[in-house]
N, C-alpha and C positions, 0 to 999 in steps of 0.2 A: 411811762413807759411812752409818752413823748421825748423823752429826754436818750431814752435809749435808741428808737427808733435815728434820733438825726444825729447819735452815734455813727459814724462808716463805720466802726468793726461792728457795731450790732445789724446794721441793717445786711449785712455782709451772710450773718447766721442767718438771718430769715429768710434770704434767697437759699441759703444751701437747703434750707431746711424744706421751701418749697418744692424745689427741684427734687429733691430725694423725695418727695411726697406724689408728684408728677411722676415719675419714673416706674415708684411704684405700683402705682395701677398701671400705668402701662404693662409695666413687666408680666403684672398675674393676668392680665385680659388682653396677651397678645397670643396672635393664630399660633394653633400646633405649627412648626415646622414641615415643609414639605420633604416628602421620604426621598433622598437621594434616585436618580436614572438610571437603573439596572443597564448598564450599555453588556454585549455582546460582545466577540469575537470582532475587529475591523480587517475587511479586505482590502489588504496591500501590496504595491509590486516587488516582485523581485526583482533586487538590484545585480544581483552576481550570484553563477552557479559554479560547484565545482561537481564533475562526474568523473565515477571513479570505476571502470570496467576491468575485471579480470585479463590478464593478458595471453594469447592464442598467436604466437607466432606464425605471422604470415596470414593473417585474419586481416577484413578489410572494417573499420568500423566508420560508422556512418555519424554524422555529424549536422543538425539541425538547428538554425537560426531561423528565425519566423521569415519566410520568403526565400530560403533558401537552402539547400543541401550540400555537402560537402562529403571527403572520406577519407581514411589518412589508413595506410597497413600499416600494422604493426611488425616492427621490427626484429621485435624479441618477447619473450615469455614474461617480460614485466607486467605489471598493470598499466592498464592505458590511461592516464589524467586528464582530464581538457576544463579548460577554464574559461566563463565567457558569462556576457549579460544573462538577464532574465530570460527565460524561453529555452533556454538552450538543454537539447535532446540529444544523448548517444546510446549505440548500440548498436549490435552485429548479431549476424545468424550465420549460422553453420549447417555446413552438410555433409554426412558423410553415406555415402552408398554402401560401403560392405565394411565387413571386420567387426569387431567387437564392442568397438563406439559409433556404428549403425545410427542415426539418426536427424533430424532436423532440430538442429536448438536453435533457440533466440533468449539474449539476456538484453533488460536495461541496465545503463550504466547509472550507478546510484551513489546517492551523496550522502558525505557521513549525516549522521543520524544517532540524538541520545540513547534510543531504545529499536532495535530491528527483530521481526519475526518471519521464521521461515516453518512450513507445514509441507512435511511431503515424506518419503520410505525412509526406513530407519537402516544401519547399518548393516543389520541383517539380510535387508533387500534387497541393497545396492551398494553402490560405492560412493559416499557424500563428504565431498571436498568444500570443507567452508573456507574462505578468503575470507582476511580481514585486512584491511587495507589502511594506512595512515600516511596518508597526501602531504600534511603539514611538515612545517618547519617544529614544531614542539612535541615532548613525547605523547603519548598517549596510553590507556591503560581500559581492558575490556575483561568485563563477563561472559560468560558461555554458560549457560542452563538448558540441557535437554530435558523434554519430560516422552515418555513414554508410556503403551499399553499398563504398564504396571508400577508408573508415576514417574517423577522426579529420578533422573538416574545416574546423573556425571557428577556430584556430588561438589566436593570442593575440587576437583582437579581441571575445571574449568574460568576460574576464580584468579583473578590477577594476571591475567596474561597483558602481559608489557610490550609495547610497539611503537617501536625507536621511529624518530622521523625518519621519515621518507619511506619505512621499511611495511613487507608483505609478509602475512605469515599466512600458511596452508595446514587446515588443519584436517586431517582423516578422522570423523569423527566416531568409527572404533576405537580411537582412546577415549575417548569418553563414553560411548556407549553400545558396544560390542555388540550387546545383543536385543536391541531394538529394532523390528518390522514396521513399525510407523512412530514419526516422532517429532515434536514443535521443538524449536528453539529459539531460545530470545538469548537475543546478544546488548547488552547494555553496556555505555560508553561511560566507564567512570570517571576521567578524565580526557582530555583530550579530543579529536575527533576521528570516527573510524567508521569505514564504507566497507559494506557488507554484501555477500554475495553467495551463492553455495550450487552446485553442480552434482546432478544423480545421476551415476548411472546403474541401470537396474541390472540383475545378474540373468534375469529374463529375455532382456534385450530390450534396447532403447535408451536414451541418454537424451536430459534435456536441465535448462537453468531452473532452480526453484525462487518463482516471483516473491517479494517482499509482500509478507501479507499487513492486513490492518491489523494494529492493533486491539489489546481484547474489550471486548463491548458486549454489551445485550443485546444490540441489533447487527447481524453480520451477514452482508450480502456478498455470494460466490458466483461472479458473474463468467462471461464466456465459455459457457461449456459447450463444445460443437456436437452436432450430431452425426448422427450416422453409428456405425455399428464399433463393438468393443468394450470395454469395462469402462463404468466410472466407481470411481470408490472416492464419496466424503471422507475427511477427517475431522474430528473436530475436538479441541482441544479446552481442558478446564484449567487454567495456570491458578483458581486462586485453590485456597483452602476448604469449601463445602465443593457437595457435590452438588450438580447440575442437570435438571432436566431440559433441554433443549427442545422446541417444538422448529419443524424444518419443514418450508411448504417450496412446491417448484414452481418456476414460472417460465412457461415451453412458450410457442409460437402461436399455440391454439388456446390455450388454459393457465388460469392459476389454481393451486390444490394443492390439499396436501397427500404424500403420494401413500398408497395403503401399504400397512403395515412398516412403514417408515416415519410416522408422524409425528412419534414422540424419538430424543436420541439420549438415552441415559450416560453422563459422564463423571465419572469416579472424580473425586478432587486429585487435582496435581497431575493428572491422564490425559490419554488421548485414547480415541476409540473411532473405530473404521466401520464405514456403513456402506455396501453395496446400492446405488441408487441408480443401475442399467436400466432395469424394470420399470422403475419409479417415473424417470423422463422419456423412456420409449423411443429411442433414438434421435428425437427432438433435437435441436440447439436450445437452450434452458440456459437460467440462473437460477441460485438456491437462496433461499431467503429463511435465515436461525434466527429467533428469539430467543434469550433467557433471561431466569432473573439475578443472572451473575454473571460477569464478563467474562465472553470464549473467542477462541482464534478458530480458523476454518481453513482449509485448503483442499483442493481436489485434483486427485489422480486420472490422467484419461491414456487410455489404453488402444492403441490404434488396431488395424485388422491388418489379415496376412497372415502367409508362413512363417515371417520376419518380424515381430512388434516393435512400433516406437512406441514412447513413451511422452505424455506433454502434462503441462501442470499448469490450474490458477489456483488462487485466492482471494479472499474478503478483499475488498477495496473500499472506498468511497465513493460519494456517487461525483458525477461528471462537473460538480456545479463548477468548480473552475477550470476547467478544460481539459485537453491533454492529447498528447503527442506522441508518436512512435517513428523513431527516425529509420531504422533496420527492418523493409519491409520490400517484397518481391512478387514475382509470379505466383498466384494463386492464396493471396490475401484476402481475407473476408474480416467485416469488424461485426459482433454479435451486441446490440442494445438493450436492455432492459427498462422498461416504464414502471415505477411502482408508486403507487397513491395517487392515480391522476394519468392522463398520457401526454408525453413528453413526445421535445424536438430538438433535434441537434444539426451544427452545421458539417459538412466534411469535403476538406481539400487533400487532395492530392499534390505533393511537391516533389517531383521527379530530379534526380540528380542534373539533368543535361533538360535545359528548355526550360519554360516557362510554368508556371505552376496553374495547376487544373484550376478550373472554375468552381467555387465552394458548391455545393450541393443539399439540400435539406433531406433529414431524414426522419419523420414521421414515429412514433411508438405508440401503438393505442396500449391504452392504460390495463398493466397486469398481462402484459405480452413481451414476448420477445421477439425480435425481427434480425435476421439475417440480410447482411449488405457484404456482397462481392464487390471488390475494387476491380478496378480495369488494368492497373499498373503490370507494367512485364518485367520492366528493370530493377535496379535501386528505388524506392520513392519513400519517400517521410507521408504520414500521415496525420493530418490536424483534425481534431473535433471540439467542434465551440457549442456550448450549453447555449438554448433558446430558450427552452421551456421546461418546466416541469423536472422530477425526481429521475434522472436516467443513470445508466449505471454502464458498463460495456466491456469489450475483450476484444485482443485482437486474434487470431486466430491461421495459421500457413498450412497448407496442406501439398500436397503430393503426392500422386498416385506411383506405384511402383507394382512390376511385377512379386516383386517378392515379398512386397506388405506398403502399406502406408505410410509416408512420414509425415509426421505433424509436430509443429510447437503453436504454444498459447503462451500467453501472458494476461493479465488483466490492465485494462486502461488505468495508469497510474492518475494523481491530478500533475496539472501543467506545472511546471513553474517559474508560469510567468506572472499569477497570486499565489498569496498566503495568506493565513486566517492568523492575523496576530491576537492574544489572551488580551484580557485585558489586565495591564501592571497597576498594582496599587502600592504605595510607598509602605515600605515595613522595614523592620530592622532583622528581621527572619534572611533579605536578602544577601545580609554579610556574615550569615552567623557560621560558622563550620560545620 
């Protein structure tokens, strides 16, 4: 044994054996590894924005950047495309007081998105024109699918629509769903980038742009429902493969409640259902909260009063966690805020086209209530909404009273382009898989 130890190779073997034994003990008695920290989406700043508006020759487009508002008149009917840093907003409002297209119409310039949803009247009740714009220098392809009361109705006719670089397509939805009286439309970008907009001209009178709706979710909030007379019709679509029973609550200026006879809406798989909620909200400014076991999409039709009725649309939208801004506003503008799950507070600022921006003011919204805020701006101005606390949803409404009937336009307050939520990214071979 002594000779073995004195041999340097034997000593080396003993050291290796001893270290192996220590390592084995340490491996067996090591503490369990801590589970990886589950990270959620990160709030990151938006660096650049592409905003696209449908063309309307001679119409003034308002463009907002922090602290200032400018405008440009469209020289032709081509889509208006503007590029800029984060927080860029653009849009316009048109006013027609006579003829078949009488109405007040407002549109927000939209950014290209992988999927866009629209909810509103179908081609049997309105002339609905879908605008698809590829503002990039590379080709794009999109699929359009229309859901109606009887289920998906567009078939393969809307699949594989090719849009060349810089091209703009206008699709009359009668070519895809001629008999639909109500509808939900999904536009999925297969490759490239496509901006989406749609205008509905009602056969009974009134015209407006359909706002983009929040994608299918098990909880949808439809804010910005103006008070006053006229019909209010909720549209709910269940684009999945199972029937959905949707619970509906109204949040008015005075209460949060389930509407009598409208507590639950049953929506067959792949279809759209219309529910008259006029008496349910009783002429008050309100929001509707929908909860369902499977994802749904929702929007609402507002019909004005008078001998000649105008129409407006709002839709499901996220809370104002990222703030919001609307570039195209004028006299008669008001904001509707709804707080859910507790009281909320936002800060509102008006930015006129001429002169200094107004001083921001705070708006406090009681829990489970909707608050109506009338703005003082008279000319063109942008309005900026900054979240302070709570879960607050909002909508913008413009009204003008005429002898022949009320002119009205509405849109939900979409998330500002100053911030975005970046999902967690993980290394995976699937990102390069075809």
